Structure formats: C-alpha cells, structure tokens
Backbone as JSON, one array per atom type, in Angstrom:
{
  "sequence": "MRWLSLLLGTLLSFNALAAIDTYEFNDEAERQRFRVLTEELRCPKCQNQNIADSNAPIANDLRREIHRMLDEGQSDAQIVDYLVARYGDFVMYRPPLTAKTLLLWFGPAALLLLALLVVLNIVRRRRQAASAPTVTAELSDAERQRLSQLLDKQSHD",
  "N": [[0.62, -7.78, -59.28], [1.59, -9.9, -59.93], [0.91, -11.99, -58.36], [-1.76, -11.97, -58.95], [-1.84, -13.27, -61.59], [-1.12, -15.53, -60.6], [-3.14, -16.49, -58.92], [-5.03, -16.47, -60.65], [-4.22, -18.45, -62.73], [-4.43, -20.9, -60.71], [-7.36, -20.78, -60.33], [-8.14, -21.53, -62.91], [-7.09, -23.86, -63.19], [-8.54, -25.65, -61.2], [-10.58, -25.86, -62.76], [-10.07, -27.84, -64.82], [-9.57, -29.89, -63.07], [-12.3, -30.39, -62.68], [-13.41, -31.92, -64.45], [-15.85, -33.91, -66.2], [-16.88, -37.07, -67.3], [-18.51, -37.36, -69.84], [-21.07, -38.97, -71.49], [-23.04, -39.85, -74.81], [-25.96, -41.95, -74.85], [-27.78, -44.56, -76.37], [-30.37, -45.51, -74.99], [-31.56, -46.15, -71.92], [-30.88, -48.75, -70.92], [-28.6, -49.26, -72.29], [-26.78, -47.41, -71.09], [-26.97, -48.18, -68.45], [-25.73, -50.89, -69.03], [-22.78, -49.68, -69.66], [-22.32, -48.68, -67.27], [-22.35, -50.89, -65.41], [-20.23, -52.5, -66.7], [-18.19, -50.86, -66.49], [-17.78, -50.56, -63.75], [-17.23, -53.13, -63.09], [-14.9, -53.69, -64.14], [-11.1, -53.62, -63.53], [-8.92, -50.99, -63.2], [-5.93, -51.06, -64.85], [-3.72, -49.59, -64.24], [-4.34, -48.44, -61.66], [-4.65, -50.88, -60.1], [-6.36, -51.54, -57.81], [-8.77, -50.45, -58.2], [-11.74, -49.71, -59.81], [-12.53, -49.24, -63.41], [-14.5, -47.25, -63.66], [-14.2, -45.65, -61.35], [-11.61, -44.78, -61.35], [-9.31, -42.35, -61.64], [-7.14, -42.2, -63.54], [-5.33, -41.96, -66.38], [-5.41, -44.11, -68.15], [-7.8, -45.62, -67.32], [-9.71, -43.54, -68.27], [-9.36, -43.54, -70.88], [-9.96, -46.15, -71.33], [-12.88, -46.37, -70.5], [-13.88, -44.66, -72.54], [-13.31, -46.38, -74.6], [-14.96, -48.49, -74.04], [-17.42, -47.28, -74.22], [-17.7, -46.6, -76.99], [-17.09, -49.2, -78.09], [-19.77, -50.06, -77.18], [-21.61, -48.32, -78.57], [-20.88, -49.35, -81.0], [-22.49, -51.55, -81.03], [-21.49, -53.88, -79.64], [-21.39, -56.98, -77.69], [-21.3, -57.36, -74.18], [-19.86, -59.32, -73.41], [-18.07, -59.9, -75.68], [-16.71, -56.98, -75.16], [-15.5, -57.28, -72.95], [-13.78, -59.59, -73.29], [-12.27, -58.49, -75.36], [-10.93, -56.66, -73.87], [-9.68, -58.09, -71.81], [-8.17, -59.46, -73.37], [-6.07, -57.68, -74.24], [-5.33, -56.71, -71.63], [-4.94, -58.85, -70.1], [-6.08, -61.5, -67.79], [-6.14, -59.83, -65.42], [-7.59, -57.71, -65.35], [-10.16, -58.15, -64.77], [-12.23, -58.16, -62.14], [-13.41, -60.75, -61.26], [-11.82, -62.98, -62.33], [-11.99, -65.89, -64.79], [-12.01, -69.21, -63.93], [-9.62, -70.84, -64.96], [-6.69, -72.86, -66.09], [-4.62, -71.0, -65.85], [-5.59, -69.22, -63.72], [-5.75, -70.91, -61.37], [-4.01, -70.78, -59.08], [-4.5, -68.27, -58.37], [-7.41, -68.51, -57.38], [-7.32, -70.44, -55.64], [-5.13, -70.29, -54.01], [-5.15, -68.98, -51.76], [-6.74, -70.09, -49.84], [-5.4, -72.99, -49.98], [-2.91, -72.07, -48.74], [-4.08, -71.27, -46.36], [-4.79, -73.94, -45.19], [-2.58, -74.99, -45.12], [-1.32, -73.87, -43.26], [-2.74, -74.36, -40.96], [-2.65, -77.27, -41.1], [0.09, -77.1, -40.06], [0.0, -75.92, -37.64], [-1.43, -77.92, -36.33], [0.16, -79.97, -36.36], [2.08, -79.25, -34.78], [0.87, -78.79, -32.1], [0.1, -81.55, -31.93], [2.7, -82.61, -31.49], [3.41, -81.49, -29.2], [1.6, -82.13, -27.28], [2.33, -85.21, -27.39], [4.69, -84.96, -26.14], [4.18, -84.18, -24.01], [2.73, -85.86, -22.37], [4.52, -88.4, -22.63], [6.37, -90.5, -20.68], [8.26, -89.69, -18.4], [11.8, -90.24, -18.07], [13.81, -91.11, -15.5], [17.1, -91.1, -14.48], [19.29, -93.31, -12.3], [21.63, -92.28, -10.19], [25.07, -93.34, -10.01], [27.07, -94.41, -7.0], [29.46, -92.75, -7.37], [29.01, -91.22, -8.98], [27.44, -89.47, -7.64], [28.97, -88.73, -5.41], [30.64, -87.22, -6.51], [29.02, -85.04, -7.91], [28.39, -83.82, -5.3], [30.74, -83.01, -4.57], [31.13, -80.91, -6.67], [28.77, -79.17, -5.87], [29.51, -78.67, -3.42], [31.93, -77.09, -3.72], [30.94, -75.04, -5.32], [29.53, -73.72, -3.63], [30.81, -72.78, -1.88], [32.55, -71.03, -3.35]],
  "CA": [[0.23, -8.04, -60.44], [2.18, -11.38, -60.02], [-0.09, -12.72, -57.33], [-3.27, -11.97, -59.46], [-1.79, -14.39, -62.3], [-1.06, -16.88, -59.69], [-4.71, -16.49, -58.52], [-5.94, -16.66, -62.25], [-3.92, -19.91, -62.95], [-5.21, -21.59, -59.81], [-8.69, -21.13, -60.5], [-8.32, -22.04, -64.04], [-6.59, -25.38, -62.9], [-9.9, -26.2, -60.79], [-11.69, -26.33, -63.91], [-9.41, -28.94, -65.34], [-10.08, -31.21, -62.02], [-13.85, -30.51, -62.46], [-13.84, -32.55, -65.86], [-16.47, -35.33, -65.95], [-16.76, -37.99, -68.5], [-20.09, -37.35, -70.5], [-21.56, -39.93, -72.86], [-24.53, -40.02, -75.07], [-26.43, -43.36, -74.64], [-29.21, -44.57, -77.03], [-31.4, -46.0, -73.95], [-31.31, -46.56, -70.48], [-30.2, -50.24, -70.79], [-27.24, -49.02, -72.83], [-26.19, -46.63, -70.12], [-26.58, -49.26, -67.52], [-24.49, -51.65, -69.44], [-21.75, -49.18, -69.21], [-22.16, -48.52, -65.86], [-21.89, -52.51, -65.04], [-18.91, -53.0, -67.21], [-16.68, -50.06, -66.12], [-17.51, -50.72, -62.28], [-16.76, -54.69, -62.92], [-13.56, -54.08, -64.6], [-10.03, -53.15, -62.68], [-7.89, -50.09, -63.76], [-4.52, -51.55, -65.34], [-2.82, -48.66, -63.61], [-4.64, -48.2, -60.15], [-4.81, -51.96, -59.61], [-7.27, -52.28, -57.1], [-10.02, -49.62, -58.36], [-12.27, -50.17, -60.97], [-12.47, -48.13, -64.26], [-15.49, -46.2, -63.15], [-14.14, -44.78, -60.35], [-10.39, -44.15, -61.15], [-9.0, -41.04, -62.47], [-5.98, -42.26, -64.22], [-5.57, -41.55, -67.97], [-5.81, -45.33, -68.96], [-9.26, -45.57, -67.05], [-10.33, -42.5, -68.99], [-9.23, -44.07, -72.1], [-11.09, -47.49, -71.37], [-14.29, -45.94, -70.29], [-14.12, -44.24, -73.95], [-13.29, -47.25, -75.67], [-16.09, -49.18, -73.93], [-18.14, -46.67, -74.64], [-17.15, -46.72, -78.34], [-17.8, -50.51, -78.61], [-21.17, -49.93, -77.19], [-22.27, -47.68, -79.79], [-20.86, -50.16, -82.24], [-23.36, -52.79, -80.56], [-20.88, -55.31, -79.48], [-21.83, -57.5, -76.74], [-20.73, -57.29, -72.88], [-18.78, -60.74, -73.46], [-17.01, -59.21, -76.79], [-15.76, -55.97, -74.96], [-14.66, -58.12, -72.05], [-12.89, -60.63, -74.05], [-11.35, -57.52, -76.09], [-10.03, -56.05, -72.53], [-8.86, -59.36, -71.62], [-6.82, -59.84, -74.74], [-5.21, -56.55, -74.46], [-4.68, -56.54, -70.48], [-4.91, -60.21, -69.52], [-7.14, -61.68, -66.95], [-5.89, -59.0, -64.2], [-8.56, -56.67, -65.69], [-11.43, -58.49, -64.25], [-12.33, -58.58, -60.4], [-13.73, -62.16, -60.71], [-11.36, -64.22, -63.49], [-12.41, -67.28, -65.15], [-11.29, -70.52, -63.32], [-8.74, -71.52, -65.83], [-5.52, -73.46, -65.61], [-3.81, -69.93, -65.65], [-6.01, -68.65, -62.68], [-5.94, -71.76, -60.3], [-3.33, -70.1, -58.02], [-5.41, -66.93, -57.94], [-8.71, -68.79, -56.98], [-7.31, -71.45, -54.48], [-3.86, -70.19, -53.61], [-5.2, -68.2, -50.41], [-7.28, -71.63, -49.3], [-4.24, -73.64, -49.74], [-1.88, -71.49, -47.7], [-4.74, -71.56, -44.9], [-4.97, -75.06, -45.3], [-1.19, -75.45, -45.32], [-0.75, -73.09, -41.91], [-3.77, -75.14, -40.18], [-1.84, -78.49, -40.6], [1.4, -76.8, -39.35], [-0.42, -75.6, -36.3], [-2.2, -79.26, -35.61], [1.28, -80.84, -36.05], [2.75, -78.6, -33.37], [0.05, -79.29, -31.08], [-0.1, -82.94, -31.66], [3.9, -82.78, -30.92], [3.53, -81.06, -27.69], [0.92, -83.5, -26.51], [3.03, -86.28, -27.08], [6.11, -84.49, -25.55], [3.92, -83.93, -22.32], [2.36, -87.5, -21.87], [5.53, -89.01, -22.45], [6.84, -90.86, -19.47], [9.94, -89.03, -18.03], [13.02, -91.13, -17.63], [14.86, -90.44, -14.55], [18.3, -91.98, -14.47], [19.61, -93.17, -11.18], [23.4, -91.9, -10.35], [25.84, -94.29, -9.48], [27.8, -93.56, -5.88], [30.69, -92.13, -7.98], [28.38, -89.7, -9.75], [26.65, -88.75, -6.46], [30.16, -88.18, -4.91], [31.48, -86.08, -7.76], [28.08, -83.92, -7.81], [28.41, -83.61, -4.23], [32.12, -82.25, -4.44], [31.0, -79.8, -7.23], [28.18, -78.41, -5.18], [30.23, -78.01, -2.07], [32.89, -75.88, -4.27], [30.19, -73.95, -5.84], [28.74, -72.85, -2.45], [32.49, -71.98, -1.19], [32.92, -69.55, -3.81]],
  "C": [[0.51, -9.72, -60.49], [1.09, -12.41, -59.33], [-1.36, -13.0, -58.03], [-3.11, -13.08, -60.79], [-1.66, -15.64, -62.15], [-2.47, -17.24, -59.77], [-5.19, -17.09, -59.8], [-5.65, -18.37, -62.47], [-4.57, -21.03, -61.96], [-6.47, -21.92, -60.25], [-8.77, -21.75, -61.82], [-7.97, -23.61, -64.06], [-7.88, -26.21, -62.39], [-10.81, -26.63, -61.85], [-11.15, -27.63, -64.59], [-9.79, -30.39, -64.21], [-11.64, -31.37, -62.16], [-14.3, -31.4, -63.82], [-14.42, -33.74, -65.54], [-16.74, -35.83, -67.35], [-18.55, -37.78, -68.79], [-20.17, -38.05, -71.72], [-22.85, -39.9, -73.19], [-24.88, -41.74, -75.07], [-27.75, -43.61, -75.76], [-30.44, -44.77, -76.33], [-30.7, -45.96, -72.57], [-30.43, -47.5, -70.32], [-28.92, -50.14, -71.39], [-26.27, -48.43, -71.83], [-25.94, -47.57, -68.77], [-25.58, -50.13, -67.75], [-23.03, -51.01, -69.19], [-21.2, -49.03, -67.9], [-21.7, -49.94, -65.18], [-20.62, -52.47, -65.57], [-17.84, -52.12, -66.59], [-16.56, -50.04, -64.4], [-16.97, -52.36, -62.14], [-15.4, -55.1, -63.56], [-12.45, -52.94, -63.99], [-9.46, -52.23, -63.7], [-6.61, -50.92, -63.8], [-3.96, -50.9, -64.34], [-2.76, -48.97, -61.94], [-4.43, -49.89, -59.51], [-6.02, -52.47, -58.87], [-8.41, -51.28, -56.83], [-10.41, -50.0, -59.93], [-12.23, -48.82, -62.13], [-13.25, -47.13, -64.32], [-14.89, -45.32, -62.36], [-12.46, -44.1, -60.2], [-10.12, -43.25, -62.32], [-7.89, -41.17, -63.41], [-6.74, -42.4, -65.74], [-5.98, -42.77, -68.48], [-6.98, -45.48, -68.79], [-10.15, -44.72, -68.06], [-10.36, -43.17, -70.21], [-10.06, -45.48, -72.38], [-12.31, -47.17, -71.32], [-14.55, -45.14, -72.0], [-14.18, -45.24, -74.85], [-14.41, -48.26, -75.45], [-17.43, -48.28, -74.65], [-18.46, -46.29, -76.3], [-17.58, -47.96, -78.77], [-19.15, -50.61, -78.08], [-22.0, -49.33, -78.05], [-22.17, -48.71, -81.06], [-21.76, -51.71, -82.19], [-22.72, -53.89, -80.28], [-21.46, -55.52, -77.96], [-21.21, -57.19, -75.21], [-19.53, -58.26, -73.06], [-17.97, -59.78, -74.51], [-15.91, -57.83, -75.98], [-14.91, -56.53, -73.75], [-13.56, -58.86, -72.6], [-11.73, -59.54, -74.74], [-10.44, -56.93, -74.74], [-8.95, -56.89, -72.1], [-7.45, -59.57, -72.49], [-5.8, -58.85, -74.46], [-4.43, -56.37, -73.05], [-4.55, -57.86, -69.52], [-6.14, -60.22, -68.26], [-7.3, -60.8, -65.59], [-6.92, -58.03, -64.2], [-9.39, -57.03, -65.1], [-11.35, -58.76, -62.71], [-12.65, -59.99, -60.4], [-13.33, -62.97, -62.08], [-11.76, -65.38, -63.63], [-11.74, -68.26, -64.38], [-10.7, -71.04, -64.8], [-7.46, -72.11, -65.48], [-4.66, -72.02, -65.01], [-4.16, -69.27, -64.29], [-6.24, -69.57, -61.39], [-5.39, -71.1, -58.96], [-3.96, -69.08, -57.51], [-6.63, -67.48, -57.12], [-8.37, -69.67, -55.71], [-5.91, -71.46, -53.75], [-4.14, -69.71, -52.03], [-5.8, -69.65, -49.36], [-6.3, -72.37, -48.88], [-3.06, -73.23, -48.92], [-2.85, -71.48, -46.25], [-4.78, -73.1, -44.66], [-3.63, -75.73, -44.42], [-0.77, -74.93, -43.8], [-1.69, -74.03, -41.03], [-3.2, -76.58, -39.92], [-0.63, -78.32, -40.05], [0.8, -76.6, -37.98], [-0.83, -77.1, -35.54], [-0.67, -80.09, -35.65], [1.96, -80.66, -34.7], [2.2, -79.04, -32.17], [0.15, -80.45, -30.7], [1.57, -83.35, -31.02], [3.87, -82.47, -29.56], [2.78, -82.03, -26.83], [1.61, -84.68, -26.41], [4.38, -86.09, -26.11], [5.35, -84.37, -24.03], [3.3, -85.28, -21.66], [3.23, -88.56, -21.98], [5.96, -89.32, -21.33], [8.1, -90.29, -19.69], [10.8, -89.93, -17.5], [14.02, -90.28, -16.61], [16.11, -91.6, -14.28], [19.05, -92.03, -12.87], [21.02, -93.05, -11.41], [24.07, -92.94, -9.5], [26.52, -93.49, -8.23], [28.92, -92.89, -6.25], [30.13, -90.8, -8.48], [27.68, -88.84, -8.53], [27.82, -87.99, -5.85], [30.67, -86.85, -5.84], [30.27, -84.49, -7.66], [28.21, -83.43, -6.54], [29.77, -82.54, -3.9], [31.97, -80.88, -5.47], [29.86, -78.71, -6.62], [28.81, -77.66, -4.14], [31.2, -76.89, -2.54], [31.93, -74.73, -4.79], [29.81, -72.9, -4.74], [29.88, -72.16, -1.97], [32.5, -70.85, -1.77], [32.21, -68.73, -3.95]]
}
C-alpha cells in the first residue's frame, strides 16, 4: 500500500513538470511580438538563458507580465524600458551603448588589444637581444691563471 501511494505521488508530480504557459493573443502579430520579446530578454536568475526558455519562477512571472503589458497595448519599447528600469541593462542581451555599458561593449576588445601589445613588446625585446653584439671580455693573465687553478682543482675532486 505504501509503494502505491509513492507511485501515485510520483505520477502526479510529472503533471506539474509538464505545465506549459498558455496565453491568449488578439492576433498572430501580438503572438510574434511576445515571442520576440521573451527571446530577446535575459532571465535575471538564469543569467545566460532567455525568458522564453527559462523554467525559473521569475521568468514565468516576466512572461506573464509581458503578456499583460501586450494586452494593455504597450509598445515593445515601453515593455523593455519597464524591465530595464526594474532589472537594469543586464536583462537585455544587446544593451544600448551608454556610459554605463562602455566596458561591457569595448572591454573584450581592449583586453585583446592589450594582450597583443604585450606580445609584440616581448617579441621586439627578444629580437633586440638576439641582434645585439655580444661582448667578450679578455681575461688578464692573473685571471687565466686563477681559472686554470680552479678547473684543475675541480677535476682532481
């Protein structure tokens, strides 16, 4: 009897996993706007998944909110502005180019350029070191004699 209740509980939980958002739209254009908006906006919790694909509760709430705003006749820009005001530029996959997002847009290119400059500097220094004339110092007679003694001593040890 116990295993039967466990089996029944498991089967009923599958129904909860299969829940799909269903929204009524006035026309196909509104459905398309909903799809585009939910695919272009990032889930604040998942961070690298759009609202359309996320199963997070916040994404579900945002889909419901977008649908409500579409029903109210708000434009795409108004909907995006509302979400940006609430969650910041992070909610957009392609944030606008502003003073706050300069690092986001140009940071990777700046790091790549910096790395390229470092590599070029290292190559330039190595070429200069390789092409520089080597200075050979002549040993004095006393230094030669001392060197000879040290080598002889080392070979006897």
